[in-house]
Residue frames as qw, qx, qy, qz and C-alpha x, y, z in Angstrom:
[[0.358, 0.298, -0.881, 0.081, 101.01, 112.73, 121.77],
 [0.778, -0.320, 0.164, -0.515, 99.07, 109.96, 123.47],
 [0.139, 0.304, -0.939, 0.083, 99.86, 106.54, 124.89],
 [0.785, -0.235, -0.344, -0.459, 97.57, 103.56, 125.33],
 [0.276, 0.185, -0.839, 0.431, 97.88, 102.07, 128.79],
 [0.198, 0.135, 0.743, -0.624, 95.65, 100.64, 131.47],
 [0.273, 0.472, 0.835, 0.075, 93.08, 99.87, 128.77],
 [0.204, 0.909, 0.342, -0.123, 92.66, 103.46, 127.59],
 [0.533, 0.516, 0.051, 0.669, 94.36, 106.26, 125.67],
 [0.388, -0.769, -0.207, 0.464, 96.04, 108.95, 127.74],
 [0.409, 0.841, 0.040, 0.352, 96.93, 112.28, 126.14],
 [0.693, -0.297, -0.138, 0.642, 100.45, 113.30, 127.12],
 [0.043, -0.781, -0.019, 0.623, 100.40, 116.63, 125.28],
 [0.649, 0.756, 0.072, 0.033, 101.12, 118.25, 121.93],
 [0.712, -0.305, 0.251, 0.581, 104.76, 117.84, 120.90],
 [0.328, 0.938, 0.031, -0.105, 106.13, 120.98, 119.24],
 [0.112, 0.802, -0.586, -0.037, 109.80, 119.98, 119.25],
 [0.727, 0.231, -0.646, 0.043, 112.01, 116.94, 118.93],
 [0.049, 0.293, -0.716, 0.632, 112.89, 117.33, 122.61],
 [0.609, -0.075, 0.329, -0.718, 109.23, 116.92, 123.59],
 [0.834, 0.182, -0.410, -0.320, 109.00, 113.75, 121.47],
 [0.557, 0.183, -0.734, 0.342, 111.48, 112.19, 123.90],
 [0.075, -0.204, 0.563, -0.797, 110.41, 113.89, 127.15],
 [0.684, -0.127, -0.008, -0.718, 106.69, 113.03, 126.99],
 [0.875, -0.010, -0.465, -0.134, 107.16, 109.23, 126.73],
 [0.418, 0.216, -0.672, 0.572, 109.88, 109.31, 129.40],
 [0.306, -0.223, 0.369, -0.849, 107.38, 111.03, 131.70],
 [0.838, -0.064, -0.116, -0.529, 104.95, 108.18, 131.00],
 [0.703, -0.419, 0.569, -0.083, 107.58, 105.66, 132.08],
 [0.897, 0.429, 0.083, 0.070, 108.68, 104.49, 128.62],
 [0.530, -0.619, 0.387, 0.431, 112.44, 103.97, 128.67],
 [0.381, -0.206, 0.631, 0.643, 114.53, 104.81, 125.59],
 [0.499, 0.662, 0.448, -0.334, 111.73, 106.47, 123.60],
 [0.188, 0.714, -0.400, -0.542, 114.08, 107.82, 120.90],
 [0.151, -0.185, 0.929, 0.281, 114.50, 104.24, 119.63],
 [0.334, 0.448, 0.812, -0.167, 110.72, 103.97, 119.16],
 [0.224, 0.627, 0.037, -0.745, 110.20, 107.08, 117.03],
 [0.314, 0.390, -0.631, -0.593, 110.71, 105.22, 113.73],
 [0.046, 0.087, 0.995, -0.028, 108.70, 102.15, 114.75],
 [0.398, -0.210, -0.364, -0.815, 105.18, 102.34, 113.23],
 [0.556, -0.359, -0.749, 0.015, 104.03, 99.89, 115.89],
 [0.387, -0.456, -0.467, 0.651, 104.66, 102.60, 118.48],
 [0.038, -0.493, -0.018, 0.869, 104.42, 105.90, 116.60],
 [0.393, 0.647, 0.604, 0.250, 101.85, 107.20, 114.14],
 [0.229, -0.229, 0.087, 0.942, 103.05, 110.43, 112.53],
 [0.231, 0.774, 0.590, -0.010, 100.32, 112.90, 111.58],
 [0.127, 0.976, 0.073, -0.160, 100.41, 116.18, 109.63],
 [0.330, 0.836, -0.439, -0.005, 103.71, 115.44, 107.89],
 [0.846, 0.173, -0.460, 0.206, 106.73, 113.19, 107.97],
 [0.735, -0.600, -0.117, 0.293, 108.93, 112.57, 110.98],
 [0.001, 0.941, -0.333, -0.057, 111.90, 114.84, 111.64],
 [0.789, 0.352, -0.413, 0.287, 115.37, 113.63, 110.79],
 [0.608, -0.779, 0.117, -0.097, 116.76, 113.03, 114.29],
 [0.904, 0.054, -0.038, 0.422, 120.14, 111.75, 113.10],
 [0.418, -0.704, 0.105, 0.565, 123.34, 113.62, 113.95],
 [0.477, 0.866, -0.069, -0.129, 124.71, 115.98, 111.33]]
């Protein structure tokens, strides 16, 4: 996972779980990252589709 800020890309780390998909952006100061996971303007999914994060 990476984020573009201060004019460059910063690698936050490799996300291996849904939890990490929320924790990494929070650590970068992005509030409410779970709302951004389905927004292609913010997230580019690679190596497969996104997880279904909805409640069962």
